[in-house]
BAVOTOR-972026 format. One record per residue: residue number from 1; residue in three letters; x, z, y of N, C-alpha, C in turn. Coordinates in nm, 3 decimals. Layout:
N
   resi   resn        nX        nZ        nY       caX       caZ       caY        cX        cZ        cY
    NUM    ALA         X         Z         Y         X         Z         Y         X         Z         Y
...
***
This chain:
209
   resi   resn        nX        nZ        nY       caX       caZ       caY        cX        cZ        cY
      1    MET     0.084     0.000    -0.120     0.000     0.000     0.000     0.088     0.000     0.125
      2    ILE     0.043    -0.073     0.227     0.111    -0.077     0.355     0.034     0.009     0.454
      3    ALA     0.101     0.105     0.516     0.039     0.187     0.618     0.076     0.130     0.755
      4    VAL    -0.025     0.092     0.832    -0.005     0.054     0.972    -0.033     0.180     1.052
      5    LEU     0.070     0.232     1.117     0.060     0.366     1.175    -0.026     0.368     1.302
      6    ASP    -0.124     0.453     1.299    -0.212     0.475     1.414    -0.158     0.595     1.492
      7    PHE    -0.079     0.567     1.597    -0.026     0.676     1.678    -0.060     0.660     1.826
      8    GLY    -0.169     0.590     1.852    -0.226     0.587     1.986    -0.155     0.500     2.087
      9    MET    -0.086     0.395     2.039    -0.008     0.312     2.131    -0.055     0.166     2.130
     10    GLY    -0.161     0.138     2.203    -0.197     0.000     2.230    -0.294    -0.062     2.131
     11    ASN    -0.337    -0.182     2.166    -0.432    -0.258     2.088    -0.360    -0.325     1.971
     12    ILE    -0.401    -0.296     1.849    -0.331    -0.353     1.733    -0.422    -0.446     1.652
     13    HIS    -0.533    -0.490     1.713    -0.627    -0.576     1.641    -0.559    -0.701     1.587
     14    SER    -0.475    -0.766     1.668    -0.408    -0.890     1.626    -0.316    -0.865     1.507
     15    LEU    -0.249    -0.751     1.506    -0.160    -0.719     1.395    -0.238    -0.698     1.266
     16    LEU    -0.346    -0.622     1.273    -0.426    -0.599     1.153    -0.482    -0.730     1.097
     17    LYS    -0.522    -0.817     1.187    -0.571    -0.947     1.143    -0.460    -1.028     1.075
     18    ALA    -0.339    -1.022     1.133    -0.225    -1.095     1.075    -0.191    -1.042     0.937
     19    VAL    -0.186    -0.911     0.922    -0.154    -0.851     0.792    -0.260    -0.889     0.689
     20    SER    -0.385    -0.893     0.731    -0.496    -0.923     0.638    -0.490    -1.066     0.584
     21    LEU    -0.413    -1.153     0.649    -0.398    -1.289     0.599    -0.321    -1.294     0.468
     22    TYR    -0.239    -1.190     0.443    -0.147    -1.195     0.329    -0.169    -1.084     0.227
     23    THR    -0.246    -0.983     0.263    -0.273    -0.876     0.167    -0.397    -0.797     0.211
     24    ASN    -0.466    -0.740     0.113    -0.573    -0.646     0.146    -0.532    -0.503     0.113
     25    GLN    -0.406    -0.489     0.074    -0.353    -0.357     0.039    -0.285    -0.294     0.160
     26    PHE    -0.365    -0.264     0.263    -0.311    -0.201     0.383    -0.419    -0.114     0.446
     27    GLU    -0.374    -0.022     0.531    -0.468     0.065     0.601    -0.408     0.106     0.736
     28    PHE    -0.490     0.102     0.839    -0.455     0.154     0.971    -0.486     0.302     0.969
     29    THR    -0.383     0.387     0.973    -0.406     0.527     0.942    -0.316     0.622     1.020
     30    SER    -0.367     0.743     1.041    -0.288     0.852     1.096    -0.276     0.966     0.995
     31    ASP    -0.318     0.941     0.871    -0.316     1.041     0.765    -0.174     1.055     0.710
     32    LEU    -0.113     1.172     0.726     0.026     1.192     0.685     0.046     1.170     0.536
     33    ASP    -0.048     1.212     0.454    -0.035     1.195     0.309    -0.037     1.048     0.271
     34    LYS    -0.124     0.971     0.334    -0.129     0.827     0.305    -0.001     0.757     0.350
     35    ILE     0.053     0.802     0.463     0.177     0.742     0.512     0.292     0.776     0.417
     36    ARG     0.295     0.899     0.368     0.400     0.940     0.273     0.395     0.857     0.145
     37    LYS     0.274     0.824     0.101     0.258     0.751    -0.025     0.276     0.600    -0.009
     38    ALA     0.280     0.552     0.115     0.285     0.407     0.139     0.417     0.346     0.090
     39    ASP     0.407     0.224     0.040     0.527     0.149    -0.002     0.602     0.094     0.120
     40    LYS     0.526     0.057     0.222     0.582     0.005     0.346     0.504     0.063     0.463
     41    VAL     0.570     0.074     0.578     0.505     0.122     0.700     0.534     0.024     0.814
     42    ILE     0.431    -0.005     0.893     0.446    -0.084     1.014     0.417     0.007     1.133
     43    LEU     0.510     0.008     1.227     0.501     0.091     1.347     0.478    -0.001     1.466
     44    PRO     0.353    -0.022     1.508     0.322    -0.121     1.611     0.303    -0.056     1.748
     45    GLY     0.254    -0.134     1.844     0.207    -0.074     1.969     0.271    -0.126     2.095
     46    ASP     0.203    -0.097     2.205     0.252    -0.126     2.340     0.252     0.006     2.417
     47    GLY     0.330     0.010     2.524     0.327     0.129     2.608     0.464     0.184     2.637
     48    HIS     0.468     0.312     2.676     0.590     0.377     2.722     0.659     0.452     2.609
     49    PHE     0.791     0.447     2.612     0.874     0.513     2.512     0.844     0.663     2.509
     50    ASP     0.840     0.725     2.626     0.817     0.869     2.636     0.687     0.908     2.563
     51    LYS     0.579     0.839     2.593     0.450     0.868     2.531     0.453     0.839     2.381
     52    ALA     0.520     0.730     2.343     0.528     0.695     2.202     0.596     0.806     2.122
     53    MET     0.709     0.856     2.171     0.780     0.961     2.100     0.703     1.093     2.103
     54    GLU     0.634     1.120     2.213     0.551     1.241     2.221     0.445     1.238     2.111
     55    ASN     0.381     1.121     2.095     0.277     1.107     1.993     0.335     1.118     1.852
     56    LEU     0.449     1.054     1.830     0.511     1.057     1.698     0.555     1.198     1.661
     57    ASN     0.613     1.269     1.756     0.664     1.404     1.727     0.551     1.505     1.710
     58    SER     0.452     1.499     1.799     0.348     1.602     1.798     0.260     1.595     1.674
     59    ALA     0.245     1.475     1.619     0.158     1.459     1.501     0.234     1.470     1.369
     60    GLY     0.366     1.488     1.376     0.445     1.497     1.254     0.487     1.364     1.196
     61    PHE     0.460     1.255     1.268     0.493     1.122     1.217     0.644     1.100     1.209
     62    SER     0.719     1.154     1.304     0.864     1.130     1.307     0.929     1.176     1.178
     63    GLU     0.895     1.295     1.132     0.954     1.348     1.009     0.913     1.265     0.888
     64    VAL     0.788     1.223     0.885     0.740     1.142     0.773     0.812     1.007     0.770
     65    LEU     0.834     0.949     0.887     0.907     0.822     0.894     1.051     0.838     0.849
     66    LYS     1.113     0.951     0.883     1.250     0.976     0.838     1.255     0.992     0.686
     67    GLU     1.155     1.056     0.630     1.145     1.067     0.483     1.130     0.929     0.421
     68    HIS     1.046     0.847     0.483     1.019     0.711     0.434     1.148     0.629     0.430
     69    VAL     1.225     0.634     0.538     1.350     0.557     0.545     1.454     0.615     0.450
     70    ALA     1.460     0.747     0.439     1.555     0.811     0.347     1.527     0.770     0.202
     71    ALA     1.401     0.739     0.174     1.362     0.693     0.040     1.385     0.544     0.022
     72    ASP     1.444     0.480     0.124     1.477     0.337     0.121     1.353     0.249     0.109
     73    LYS     1.243     0.294     0.172     1.122     0.214     0.175     1.113     0.139     0.308
     74    PRO     1.066     0.014     0.307     1.070    -0.070     0.428     0.983    -0.018     0.542
     75    LEU     1.041    -0.024     0.662     0.974     0.012     0.786     0.993    -0.101     0.885
     76    LEU     0.884    -0.145     0.949     0.889    -0.250     1.050     0.839    -0.195     1.183
     77    GLY     0.923    -0.198     1.286     0.883    -0.159     1.420     0.861    -0.280     1.507
     78    ILE     0.751    -0.282     1.583     0.716    -0.395     1.669     0.697    -0.346     1.812
     79    CYS     0.761    -0.412     1.908     0.750    -0.383     2.051     0.790    -0.237     2.079
     80    ILE     0.700    -0.149     2.119     0.742    -0.010     2.141     0.781     0.054     2.009
     81    GLY     0.722     0.007     1.900     0.763     0.054     1.768     0.904     0.010     1.732
     82    TYR     0.951    -0.098     1.792     1.089    -0.144     1.779     1.182    -0.053     1.860
     83    GLN     1.143    -0.024     1.983     1.232     0.051     2.071     1.255     0.194     2.023
     84    VAL     1.153     0.257     1.964     1.171     0.395     1.917     1.261     0.404     1.794
     85    LEU     1.298     0.291     1.735     1.391     0.293     1.623     1.531     0.332     1.668
     86    PHE     1.559     0.320     1.799     1.694     0.341     1.852     1.715     0.488     1.890
     87    GLU     1.833     0.516     1.949     1.875     0.654     1.974     1.801     0.722     2.088
     88    ASP     1.789     0.654     2.201     1.722     0.717     2.315     1.680     0.612     2.416
     89    SER     1.604     0.658     2.518     1.556     0.570     2.625     1.547     0.649     2.754
     90    ASP     1.564     0.577     2.866     1.543     0.641     2.997     1.406     0.604     3.055
     91    GLU     1.316     0.554     2.969     1.180     0.522     3.014     1.096     0.650     3.011
     92    THR     1.102     0.725     3.120     1.032     0.851     3.129     1.008     0.885     3.276
     93    SER     0.905     0.963     3.302     0.877     1.008     3.439     0.967     1.126     3.478
     94    LYS     1.040     1.179     3.380     1.131     1.292     3.405     1.265     1.238     3.452
     95    LYS     1.281     1.229     3.581     1.397     1.164     3.642     1.528     1.224     3.592
     96    GLY     1.618     1.132     3.553     1.750     1.174     3.508     1.758     1.220     3.365
     97    GLN     1.645     1.219     3.295     1.644     1.263     3.155     1.637     1.145     3.060
     98    LEU     1.683     1.169     2.939     1.673     1.071     2.832     1.578     1.125     2.725
     99    ILE     1.501     1.035     2.665     1.408     1.072     2.559     1.467     1.025     2.426
    100    SER     1.484     1.115     2.333     1.540     1.080     2.203     1.443     0.994     2.123
    101    GLY     1.498     0.893     2.055     1.420     0.811     1.964     1.438     0.858     1.821
    102    LEU     1.400     0.774     1.727     1.411     0.809     1.586     1.554     0.801     1.535
    103    GLY     1.638     0.720     1.602     1.779     0.714     1.568     1.814     0.640     1.441
    104    PHE     1.727     0.551     1.396     1.756     0.474     1.275     1.859     0.364     1.303
    105    ILE     1.862     0.316     1.427     1.951     0.207     1.466     2.035     0.256     1.585
    106    ARG     2.166     0.229     1.581     2.250     0.268     1.694     2.221     0.178     1.813
    107    GLY     2.199     0.238     1.929     2.170     0.163     2.050     2.080     0.245     2.142
    108    LYS     2.075     0.204     2.267     2.000     0.277     2.368     1.906     0.182     2.441
    109    ILE     1.788     0.231     2.475     1.688     0.149     2.541     1.700     0.170     2.692
    110    ARG     1.724     0.060     2.764     1.740     0.066     2.909     1.664    -0.050     2.974
    111    LYS     1.625    -0.030     3.100     1.548    -0.131     3.171     1.635    -0.251     3.206
    112    PHE     1.575    -0.369     3.210     1.648    -0.487     3.256     1.703    -0.460     3.396
    113    GLU     1.828    -0.501     3.418     1.897    -0.469     3.542     1.894    -0.581     3.644
    114    GLY     1.834    -0.693     3.610     1.828    -0.805     3.703     1.750    -0.771     3.829
    115    LYS     1.781    -0.839     3.937     1.717    -0.811     4.065     1.623    -0.925     4.103
    116    PRO     1.506    -0.893     4.160     1.414    -0.997     4.206     1.477    -1.072     4.322
    117    PRO     1.441    -1.200     4.347     1.340    -1.274     4.272     1.393    -1.346     4.148
    118    LEU     1.522    -1.330     4.118     1.580    -1.404     4.006     1.527    -1.355     3.872
    119    THR     1.512    -1.224     3.858     1.465    -1.167     3.733     1.332    -1.096     3.754
    120    LYS     1.233    -1.138     3.680     1.101    -1.075     3.688     1.086    -0.978     3.571
    121    VAL     1.039    -0.859     3.601     1.014    -0.758     3.500     0.866    -0.720     3.509
    122    PRO     0.793    -0.722     3.397     0.844    -0.736     3.260     0.881    -0.879     3.222
    123    HIS     0.964    -0.888     3.119     0.990    -1.014     3.051     0.865    -1.045     2.969
    124    MET     0.788    -1.142     3.012     0.658    -1.167     2.950     0.638    -1.315     2.924
    125    GLY     0.601    -1.347     2.800     0.571    -1.485     2.763     0.658    -1.532     2.648
    126    TRP     0.662    -1.663     2.630     0.734    -1.725     2.518     0.881    -1.740     2.551
    127    ASN     0.964    -1.705     2.454     1.109    -1.722     2.471     1.170    -1.748     2.334
    128    LYS     1.293    -1.801     2.336     1.357    -1.846     2.213     1.443    -1.738     2.148
    129    LEU     1.449    -1.743     2.016     1.547    -1.668     1.940     1.671    -1.755     1.921
    130    PHE     1.787    -1.693     1.919     1.909    -1.768     1.889     2.005    -1.677     1.812
    131    GLU     2.112    -1.737     1.759     2.210    -1.665     1.676     2.142    -1.594     1.560
    132    ILE     2.045    -1.659     1.498     1.980    -1.603     1.380     2.080    -1.603     1.263
    133    LYS     2.094    -1.489     1.198     2.183    -1.477     1.084     2.108    -1.520     0.958
    134    SER     2.099    -1.650     0.941     2.013    -1.705     0.837     2.058    -1.667     0.696
    135    LYS     2.187    -1.637     0.678     2.236    -1.604     0.544     2.208    -1.460     0.504
    136    SER     2.190    -1.373     0.601     2.174    -1.231     0.569     2.036    -1.175     0.602
    137    THR     1.961    -1.243     0.687     1.831    -1.189     0.727     1.727    -1.199     0.617
    138    LYS     1.647    -1.095     0.605     1.531    -1.097     0.517     1.404    -1.121     0.597
    139    LEU     1.400    -1.065     0.715     1.280    -1.073     0.798     1.257    -1.213     0.855
    140    LEU     1.367    -1.283     0.885     1.356    -1.414     0.951     1.374    -1.531     0.855
    141    LYS     1.350    -1.508     0.728     1.359    -1.616     0.629     1.265    -1.730     0.668
    142    GLY     1.321    -1.850     0.680     1.240    -1.967     0.716     1.226    -1.989     0.865
    143    ILE     1.287    -1.902     0.947     1.280    -1.914     1.093     1.410    -1.975     1.144
    144    GLN     1.399    -2.079     1.224     1.516    -2.151     1.273     1.556    -2.104     1.413
    145    ASN     1.684    -2.126     1.446     1.729    -2.101     1.582     1.643    -2.177     1.682
    146    GLU     1.622    -2.117     1.798     1.543    -2.171     1.908     1.393    -2.172     1.877
    147    SER     1.352    -2.093     1.779     1.209    -2.073     1.757     1.154    -1.984     1.867
    148    PHE     1.035    -2.016     1.915     0.973    -1.939     2.024     0.891    -1.823     1.968
    149    MET     0.905    -1.707     2.034     0.826    -1.589     2.002     0.769    -1.532     2.132
    150    TYR     0.666    -1.448     2.119     0.598    -1.396     2.238     0.645    -1.254     2.271
    151    PHE     0.699    -1.239     2.392     0.756    -1.113     2.438     0.673    -1.054     2.551
    152    ILE     0.670    -0.921     2.559     0.623    -0.851     2.678     0.688    -0.713     2.679
    153    HIS     0.790    -0.697     2.767     0.864    -0.569     2.774     0.950    -0.567     2.899
    154    SER     0.974    -0.446     2.947     1.060    -0.425     3.064     1.194    -0.362     3.026
    155    TYR     1.201    -0.307     2.905     1.321    -0.241     2.856     1.372    -0.316     2.734
    156    ARG     1.502    -0.301     2.708     1.562    -0.367     2.592     1.677    -0.280     2.540
    157    PRO     1.718    -0.301     2.414     1.828    -0.221     2.360     1.964    -0.273     2.406
    158    ILE     2.054    -0.180     2.431     2.194    -0.213     2.461     2.283    -0.132     2.367
    159    GLY     2.408    -0.178     2.351     2.502    -0.106     2.267     2.468    -0.108     2.120
    160    VAL     2.405    -0.215     2.075     2.362    -0.226     1.935     2.475    -0.287     1.852
    161    ASP     2.498    -0.235     1.733     2.598    -0.294     1.644     2.560    -0.437     1.610
    162    ARG     2.657    -0.525     1.620     2.632    -0.667     1.589     2.584    -0.685     1.446
    163    MET     2.636    -0.602     1.355     2.598    -0.617     1.215     2.451    -0.582     1.191
    164    ASP     2.390    -0.506     1.283     2.249    -0.470     1.270     2.157    -0.570     1.338
    165    THR     2.213    -0.661     1.416     2.134    -0.758     1.493     2.126    -0.889     1.418
    166    THR     2.004    -0.934     1.387     1.991    -1.060     1.313     1.937    -1.174     1.398
    167    ALA     1.901    -1.146     1.523     1.864    -1.252     1.619     1.870    -1.194     1.760
    168    ASN     1.906    -1.280     1.853     1.911    -1.242     1.994     1.813    -1.326     2.075
    169    CYS     1.793    -1.285     2.198     1.714    -1.361     2.294     1.787    -1.357     2.427
    170    ARG     1.765    -1.456     2.512     1.824    -1.458     2.646     1.714    -1.448     2.750
    171    TYR     1.740    -1.366     2.850     1.648    -1.355     2.963     1.729    -1.353     3.091
    172    TYR     1.714    -1.458     3.171     1.789    -1.474     3.296     1.937    -1.446     3.277
    173    GLY     1.995    -1.510     3.175     2.139    -1.502     3.154     2.186    -1.386     3.071
    174    GLU     2.100    -1.290     3.043     2.139    -1.175     2.962     2.095    -1.195     2.818
    175    SER     2.184    -1.164     2.727     2.151    -1.169     2.585     2.120    -1.027     2.537
    176    PHE     2.011    -1.013     2.463     1.976    -0.881     2.409     1.926    -0.897     2.265
    177    PRO     1.940    -0.793     2.182     1.894    -0.800     2.044     1.741    -0.808     2.037
    178    ALA     1.691    -0.912     1.972     1.547    -0.930     1.958     1.497    -0.891     1.819
    179    VAL     1.589    -0.890     1.721     1.554    -0.851     1.584     1.668    -0.767     1.529
    180    VAL     1.634    -0.655     1.466     1.735    -0.575     1.398     1.694    -0.554     1.253
    181    GLU     1.793    -0.542     1.168     1.771    -0.513     1.027     1.886    -0.425     0.979
    182    LYS     1.854    -0.307     0.931     1.956    -0.215     0.878     1.898    -0.143     0.759
    183    GLY     1.947    -0.179     0.641     1.892    -0.120     0.519     1.744    -0.155     0.506
    184    SER     1.660    -0.052     0.501     1.516    -0.075     0.487     1.444    -0.076     0.622
    185    VAL     1.521    -0.069     0.732     1.462    -0.063     0.865     1.469    -0.200     0.932
    186    PHE     1.354    -0.247     0.980     1.342    -0.378     1.044     1.270    -0.360     1.177
    187    GLY     1.303    -0.446     1.274     1.234    -0.436     1.402     1.238    -0.565     1.481
    188    THR     1.131    -0.590     1.556     1.124    -0.706     1.645     1.079    -0.660     1.783
    189    GLN     1.154    -0.702     1.887     1.111    -0.671     2.023     0.986    -0.750     2.061
    190    PHE     0.972    -0.869     2.009     0.855    -0.953     2.035     0.741    -0.914     1.941
    191    HIS     0.625    -0.973     1.968     0.507    -0.951     1.884     0.494    -1.067     1.785
    192    PRO     0.534    -1.051     1.660     0.519    -1.161     1.564     0.373    -1.199     1.542
    193    GLU     0.285    -1.101     1.550     0.142    -1.128     1.526     0.079    -1.211     1.636
    194    LYS     0.148    -1.224     1.751     0.100    -1.306     1.862     0.185    -1.430     1.883
    195    SER     0.271    -1.460     1.785     0.370    -1.567     1.799     0.341    -1.687     1.711
    196    ASP     0.213    -1.718     1.692     0.170    -1.839     1.623     0.222    -1.841     1.478
    197    LYS     0.238    -1.958     1.420     0.268    -1.970     1.278     0.403    -1.909     1.240
    198    LEU     0.504    -1.926     1.326     0.635    -1.873     1.293     0.634    -1.720     1.297
    199    GLY     0.562    -1.664     1.390     0.548    -1.519     1.393     0.477    -1.466     1.271
    200    LEU     0.373    -1.536     1.229     0.301    -1.495     1.109     0.390    -1.504     0.985
    201    GLN     0.484    -1.598     0.986     0.580    -1.607     0.875     0.664    -1.480     0.866
    202    ILE     0.697    -1.421     0.981     0.774    -1.297     0.983     0.691    -1.182     0.923
    203    VAL     0.564    -1.175     0.960     0.475    -1.075     0.903     0.469    -1.091     0.751
    204    LYS     0.455    -1.214     0.707     0.449    -1.246     0.564     0.580    -1.206     0.494
    205    ASN     0.693    -1.235     0.558     0.823    -1.199     0.500     0.833    -1.048     0.477
    206    PHE     0.787    -0.971     0.574     0.793    -0.825     0.559     0.703    -0.779     0.445
    207    ILE     0.583    -0.831     0.440     0.489    -0.791     0.336     0.545    -0.822     0.197
    208    GLU     0.618    -0.932     0.187     0.670    -0.976     0.057     0.806    -0.918     0.021
    209    LEU     0.861    -0.832     0.103     0.990    -0.769     0.071     0.984    -0.700    -0.064
***
């Protein structure tokens, strides 16, 4: 069974519809026991890092996710679910403070540093993937370089190990990791469920791991 984690972060209707194309063995749930028993977990959502981690920690989800990864069971983070896979973020109303993430992937979440009018934040819309590690990636099987995916985010990971990055994206001259894969942990900064046929292929790849 695949648990799609309900932790109060954004509209996930498109994701549930995408998953349903390939399996009926899934549930959108906040039940800790069901999440513990799941073969795979998807961590979706939109919103702020601070709120996402508050929700994950207060409900006990963070510990369950750590147990899940320690058991070498697949976890997929999407958008804000991608960002919380990293060590920390400065996306918080508490000035000068950092919010700890789950720490599954080395790297830090920071806001795009470009200045208007050259760089618009958020980075929103279709953009290309490049430097796809086609020989080692499991998540991007069948996805070619320069494939377009749908992004919407103001923050991105920095300081990520190259070996954990399986695809990058460019935004106004800056390259940032768009897909990470480390052991059983997978993540996409973009929304595969909103990225047409190629995005749905990524959802399918995860389900079939």
